[in-house]
C-alpha positions in Angstrom: -22.6 2.5 24.6 -23.8 -0.6 23.4 -24.6 -4.3 25.4 -23.4 -7.4 23.7 -24.7 -10.8 24.5 -23.4 -13.1 27.3 -22.2 -15.5 24.7 -20.4 -13.7 22.4 -16.4 -13.7 22.5 -14.4 -11.2 21.7 -11.1 -12.5 18.9 -8.7 -10.2 17.2 -6.8 -10.3 14.0 -3.3 -12.3 14.2 -2.1 -8.5 14.1 -3.5 -7.8 17.1 -3.2 -10.7 19.0 0.8 -10.4 20.1 1.7 -9.8 23.8 4.7 -8.3 22.7 2.0 -5.6 20.7 0.5 -4.4 25.0 4.3 -3.2 25.6 5.7 -2.2 22.3 2.5 0.2 21.4 2.2 2.4 24.7 5.4 2.9 24.4 5.3 4.3 21.1 2.7 6.2 21.5 4.5 7.2 24.7 7.2 8.7 23.0 5.1 10.3 20.8 2.5 11.9 23.2 5.9 13.5 23.9 8.3 14.6 21.3 5.0 15.8 19.5 3.3 17.6 22.4 6.7 19.5 22.9 8.0 20.0 19.1 3.9 21.5 18.2 4.2 23.1 21.3 7.6 24.9 19.9 5.9 25.4 16.2 2.7 27.0 17.9 4.7 29.3 20.6 7.6 30.4 17.5 4.6 31.5 14.4 2.3 33.3 16.8 4.7 35.1 19.4 8.2 35.7 16.7 6.8 35.0 13.1 3.8 36.4 13.3 0.7 35.4 11.4 2.3 37.5 8.5 2.7 34.7 5.5 0.5 32.4 4.1 2.0 29.3 5.1 2.8 30.6 9.0 -0.6 30.5 8.8 -0.8 27.3 6.8 1.8 25.5 9.1 0.1 26.9 13.0 -2.9 25.4 11.7 -1.0 21.9 11.3 0.5 22.1 14.5 -2.7 23.2 16.0 -4.6 20.0 14.7 -1.3 17.7 15.4 -2.0 18.5 18.9 -5.4 18.4 19.1 -5.1 14.4 18.0 -1.7 13.9 20.6 -4.1 14.6 23.5 -5.9 11.2 22.6 -2.7 8.9 22.8 -2.9 8.6 26.3 -6.0 7.0 26.1 -5.2 4.0 23.0 -1.9 4.1 25.4 -3.6 2.6 28.1 -6.0 1.0 25.5 -3.6 -1.0 24.1 -1.5 -1.5 27.6 -5.0 -3.5 29.2 -5.6 -5.8 26.2 -7.4 -4.0 24.7 -10.0 -2.2 27.3 -11.3 0.7 27.4 -12.1 2.5 30.6 -13.0 5.8 29.3 -16.6 5.6 28.9 -18.5 5.7 25.3 -18.3 9.4 24.6 -14.7 9.4 24.0 -14.5 6.8 22.3 -16.3 8.2 19.9 -14.3 11.8 20.1 -10.7 9.8 20.1 -11.8 7.7 17.1 -13.3 11.0 15.2 -10.0 13.1 16.1 -8.1 10.7 14.3 -9.3 10.8 11.3 -10.3 14.4 11.7 -6.7 15.6 12.6 -5.8 12.6 8.7 -8.0 14.9 6.4 -7.0 18.8 8.3 -3.1 17.1 7.9 -3.3 16.2 4.4 -5.0 19.4 3.3 -3.5 21.7 5.0 -0.2 19.8 2.9 -2.3 20.2 0.1 -2.7 23.9 0.4 0.6 24.0 1.8 1.7 22.5 -1.7 -0.2 24.3 -4.1 1.0 27.7 -2.1 4.8 27.2 -3.1 3.6 26.5 -6.9 1.6 29.7 -6.8 4.7 32.2 -4.9 7.4 29.6 -7.0 5.8 29.1 -10.8 3.4 31.8 -10.6 5.0 34.6 -8.5 3.4 38.5 -9.4 -0.1 36.3 -11.3 -0.3 34.9 -7.8 0.2 37.9 -5.6 -3.9 38.8 -5.4 -4.3 34.9 -4.1 -1.9 34.6 -1.8 -3.5 36.7 0.5 -3.1 36.5 4.4 -7.1 36.4 4.1 -7.4 33.9 1.7 -5.0 31.2 3.9 -6.9 31.9 6.9 -11.0 31.6 4.8 -8.7 28.6 3.4 -7.6 26.7 6.5 -11.5 27.4 8.7 -12.8 25.5 5.3 -10.0 22.5 5.6 -11.7 22.5 9.6 -15.1 22.4 8.2 -14.3 20.3 5.7 -12.6 18.0 7.4 -15.1 17.6 10.3 -17.8 17.2 7.8 -15.2 13.8 6.6 -14.8 12.6 10.5 -18.5 12.6 12.1 -19.4 9.3 9.7 -16.6 8.0 11.4 -16.9 9.0 15.3 -20.5 7.5 14.6 -19.3 4.3 14.0 -17.1 3.5 17.1 -18.9 2.2 20.4 -18.2 0.4 23.2 -19.2 -3.0 23.4 -19.0 -4.8 26.7 -17.7 -9.0 25.9 -17.5 -12.1 28.0 -14.0 -11.5 29.4 -15.5 -8.6 31.4 -13.6 -6.3 28.2 -14.9 -3.0 27.0 -13.3 -2.7 23.1 -13.4 1.0 21.0 -14.3 0.1 18.2 -16.5 -1.4 14.8 -18.2 -4.5 16.0 -18.6 -7.2 12.7 -20.6 -9.9 13.4 -21.5 -12.5 11.1 -24.1 -11.0 9.2 -25.2 -7.2 8.5 -27.4 -5.6 6.7 -26.3 -4.4 3.1 -26.6 -1.1 4.2 -24.7 -0.6 6.7 -21.5 -2.5 4.7 -22.3 0.0 2.1 -22.1 2.9 5.0 -19.1 1.1 6.4 -17.4 1.4 2.5 -17.7 4.6 1.5 -16.6 5.6 5.0 -13.2 3.5 3.5 -13.3 4.7 0.4 -13.4 8.5 1.1 -10.6 7.9 3.1 -8.7 7.0 1.0 -9.7 8.6 -2.2 -9.6 11.9 -0.3 -7.3 11.4 2.5 -4.5 10.0 0.6 -4.3 9.5 -3.2 -6.1 13.1 -4.1 -4.1 14.8 -2.4 -1.0 12.7 -3.2 -2.0 13.3 -7.0 -1.8 17.4 -6.5 1.6 17.1 -4.3 3.4 14.9 -7.1 1.9 17.6 -9.5 2.7 20.8 -8.2 6.3 19.4 -7.1 7.0 18.6 -10.9 5.4 21.6 -12.2 8.4 23.0 -9.4 10.7 21.0 -10.7 10.3 21.9 -14.3 9.7 26.0 -13.9 13.5 25.7 -11.7 14.9 23.5 -14.8 13.9 25.6 -17.1 14.8 29.1 -15.5 18.9 30.2 -16.0 21.4 28.6 -13.6 22.2 32.0 -12.2 19.1 33.5 -11.7 17.9 30.2 -10.2 16.7 30.3 -6.5 17.5 28.3 -4.4 14.2 25.7 -3.0 12.5 26.7 0.4 12.8 24.2 3.1 9.7 24.7 3.0 8.6 22.9 -0.3 11.8 20.8 0.6 8.9 19.1 3.5 5.8 19.4 1.8 6.8 17.2 -0.6 7.7 14.4 1.8 5.4 14.7 4.4 2.4 13.1 2.6 4.0 10.0 2.3 4.6 9.7 6.1 2.0 11.5 7.1 -0.7 9.2 6.3 -0.5 5.7 7.8 1.2 7.7 11.1 -3.0 9.2 11.8 -4.1 5.8 10.2 -2.2 4.2 13.0 -3.5 6.2 15.5 -7.1 4.7 14.3 -9.1 2.5 17.3 -8.3 -1.0 17.0 -11.0 -2.6 14.7 -11.7 -6.0 16.5 -14.2 -9.3 15.0 -16.0 -12.0 16.0 
């Protein structure tokens, strides 16, 4: 835990200084926790017990639900943190772990949605040629690589989080922004932000949009009598990325400035 000098006072940005946030955000987090735990647990139970892991889509959706469950277990801590006026009572390890899990869920969710989009593109546009690639073995390997890559990308976020003690006896879990900071640390934080924007949104977004544009072009080019309805997985994935990025980012720790 990092101790701050006694003459340092805590001041936060206007976006986090309104008193109604201390009531509203815990309620929102609490509702998300209950709904998310029930919903994702049902997805895991249904896929694992009844649908089995026999298709690429089922494996990817199962991993997506497990990733969301890992993030959801941190919401009670963030709700308590906000309800107590940004006072973190859970220690330095859970501060780093919670921040890391939030970023980890961001990357795993985006990467799995991207993989689902590619899978739908191959299944619809190249159904015959993609049979060798769209196998359960390749799907599991893809999920392992996604989890490892997301873990590596989330480590810097966890390392930059600390519990800071302030003169008003509050303990803040976040990144401290002093008035003077070394150039190397500034570049490191900038690299984290750019990586999250590029790999966590822009690049997956381009891939997903491209896949569904190609799917749409292929469906339009087919005869109406031979045209099959678009699978529910395809329709849901097309709308998931713009919704998942801000919701995952909202779970990240509050940044306070001095």
